[in-house]
ZALO-765124 format. One record per residue (C-alpha): x, y, z; residue in three letters. Coordinates in steps of 0.001 Angstrom, whole numbers, plus 500000, padded with zeros to 6 digits. Each point is the difference from the previous one (the first is absolute). Example, Ala and Ser with C-alpha at 12.3 -4.5 7.8 and 13.67 -1.06 7.14 Angstrom:
BEGIN
512300495500507800ALA501370503440499340SER
//
This chain:
BEGIN
513450475328525660UNK500096503988500329UNK497214501993500985UNK497980502041497390UNK501723503207501297UNK503274498257499760UNK499442498696496486UNK499113503725498943UNK502798501587501821UNK502301497963498173UNK498724500275496671UNK500004503960500583UNK503876499770500115UNK500261497799497028UNK497588502477497866UNK502216502960501374UNK503330498560499041UNK498397499240496420UNK499767503718499623UNK496469500483500951UNK499230503278502047UNK499627499307503579UNK496430501211500235UNK499101497966497205UNK501842497288501077UNK498118499774503433UNK496784500352498312UNK500328497198497404UNK501670497601502326UNK496460500143502129UNK497553500412497273UNK501297496880498396UNK499980498023503227UNK496533501323500591UNK498864498982496535UNK501056496456500584UNK498252499602503449UNK496967501850499343UNK500531502425502738UNK499411503908500250UNK502591502198501250UNK498528500258503455UNK499790496329500498UNK503755499754498791UNK501005502471502840UNK497895498241502594UNK500807496254499224UNK503213500179498240UNK501695498222502784UNK498393496776498855UNK502431497510498532UNK499868499750496159UNK499510496411498551UNK502313498387497502UNK497517500649497042UNK499658503757500825UNK503955500239500165UNK500579498197496888UNK497189502043498051UNK501156503360501547UNK503706499655499273UNK499231498963496345UNK497966503348499930UNK502768501950501500UNK502502498488497637UNK498015501498497019UNK499882503306501821UNK503856499905500473UNK499932499630496137UNK498232503412499831UNK496615498673498806UNK497338502073501191UNK498031499066503406UNK496478501006497994UNK501134496670497367UNK501182497807503066UNK496432500230501790UNK497967500485496800UNK498487503258501347UNK500114503879500518UNK497577502380501792UNK498741502648497802UNK497394502694501153UNK499732497796503126UNK498927497002497816UNK502339496664499612UNK500726499707496302UNK501460496783498659UNK503124500706498165UNK502336497782497741UNK503003500755497878UNK497631500598497088UNK498915503315501802UNK501647503060501287UNK499787500023503891UNK497606502802501096UNK501721502919501732UNK498696502343502454UNK500631503120497678UNK497464498415497506UNK497064500365502643UNK500427503893499062UNK498138499157496899UNK496825498660501748UNK500279502998502569UNK499746502570497012UNK497145497819498348UNK497953500223503092UNK500818503553500614UNK499060501081496489UNK496884497810500125UNK498743500114503520UNK496592498656499384UNK500034496489501074UNK496941498834497818UNK501238502027496848UNK499644497498496886UNK503419500470498602UNK501741498565496978UNK503365499226501103UNK502917498440497978UNK503079498628501785UNK502990499860497484UNK502699497328500919UNK498209498819502702UNK502447497473501045UNK498788498440503388UNK496730501711499394UNK500538502079503113UNK498907503323498777UNK496904498797498379UNK498845497850502850UNK500698502685502426UNK497764502449498012UNK497252497197499658UNK499759499682503481UNK500045503849500577UNK497683500968497478UNK497462496972499668UNK497855501560497395UNK503080500344497524UNK500479497848497041UNK504060499216499408UNK501817498293497206UNK503579499210501100UNK502514499179497097UNK503734498617499785UNK502069498596497240UNK500908496984502342UNK497526497145500071UNK501587498447503034UNK499475503159501737UNK496479499998499192UNK499507496870501157UNK501535501159503554UNK497852503234499823UNK496786497792499298UNK500586497860503060UNK500373502995501988UNK496783501672498777UNK498497496594500834UNK501426500173503546UNK498454503315500555UNK496687499161498504UNK500057502947497271UNK500474497672496999UNK496428500712498852UNK501186503900499622UNK503427499580498952UNK500712498812496372UNK503377498964499141UNK501435500480496529UNK503113498594498156UNK500890503408498324UNK502949502669499635UNK498616502788501989UNK496379500843498617UNK500780499309496341UNK497261497305499514UNK497742500857502876UNK496716501755498907UNK498328502887501599UNK500747503144501861UNK500985500652503458UNK499682502477503026UNK502953498961501553UNK503299497983498725UNK502410499138502415UNK503348498303499368UNK503313498699501666UNK501861499463496902UNK503586499014499245UNK502350503070500223UNK503325499175500768UNK502543500995497453UNK502237497007498577UNK503142501898500916UNK498761499867503526UNK500120496115500342UNK503128500320501954UNK498597502313502946UNK497108497514500706UNK500097497966503031UNK500988496170499639UNK496384499162500898UNK498668502067497307UNK502332499394497399UNK500574496330500522UNK496326498766500741UNK497227502703498856UNK498617499387496481UNK502142502317497767UNK496938500980497601UNK498369501624503102UNK503119502040500614UNK501736501231496992UNK498717502397497383UNK502647500979497627UNK503141502049500091UNK498483502744501942UNK497242498033501810UNK497226501891498437UNK499029497859496942UNK496676498421501815UNK499127503408501433UNK500190501627496634UNK497379497231498727UNK498134500546503307UNK499320503525499586UNK499437500016496254UNK497087497311500642UNK498546501941502938UNK500014503055497881UNK497572497938497877UNK498202497960502241UNK499224502169503049UNK496396501636500204UNK500127503892500408UNK501059500822503215UNK501410496544500669UNK503101499176501659UNK503656498028499361UNK501438499292503229UNK503482498340499381UNK503241499220501951UNK503321500920498620UNK503682499773500855UNK502621502119502075UNK501556502675497751UNK497060499804497411UNK497893503330501124UNK501215502083497477UNK499706497542496964UNK496410499360501323UNK499044503517500059UNK501133500496496607UNK498329497139498731UNK496634501053501306UNK500692503524498728UNK500655498497496444UNK496719497807500011UNK496993501476498747UNK496797499550501984UNK501845499328503354UNK500895502223502595UNK502450499339503021UNK498136501089503023UNK502195498679502750UNK503254498103501037UNK499867498219503468UNK502814499025501835UNK500293496887501808UNK500707499611503966UNK503566500455499146UNK499334503413498378UNK500813498515496172UNK498068500956497364UNK498082496998499269UNK496188500413498603UNK498936501879497308UNK496263501280499560UNK499065500894496393UNK496195501321498907UNK498398499532496722UNK499017503470498947UNK
//
């Protein structure tokens, strides 16, 4: 039997040959192995010369075969980290991305008092990562999180229970905020924003495996954002904020949309770590 190090080294080459970038292939081969043997990275590097048993080899090779077919690693291991927290993910939910953490950063900057009693809505919650991160950072906040997918809401509910915030995050099956009562100090959202015509530009992992309803939003990718902005103009309290993610090349359209929306003012557009305009901040006048 190969050692754990040898098992990972061989799998790196398989993933790279399948078209996965080398750095990603290196990481994925190791993460999948660590997940299967319940080791952290330090233990893998310190004790990876240990021989793998037949059961680990069989299960690992089955996982690597899934990755060769370009299934995302997060779905294979059933988990992805967001805001330093582990979140369950299934094919029912979009895999949380690091750039979406910018929404949490902005919310905490704009509402710096940890004990503030805020009313927050998270539209298109998916795995629940935004709502749960905010619930942990602002323990006096009351949060409602919505999604049109009941399967996604089941995943989000399990994540909220895992992080012990289920008593303060209410999950609702809804199209954005359409049937959710009340007004809000803060609305956050990572909505679908991929244009239908841009499907061919997506990675195989995204197009082939992530839920299409969480990705696509009409011919220009802005159908959901238009509804979100319209609802936020009605549902935010005076001075309240809408903080939302949007896609590459949509900045001009976002600026025009907010300029044409009575009651909302675009106060900032923030770039992600790659310098790409990614997150809009609008205030209710």
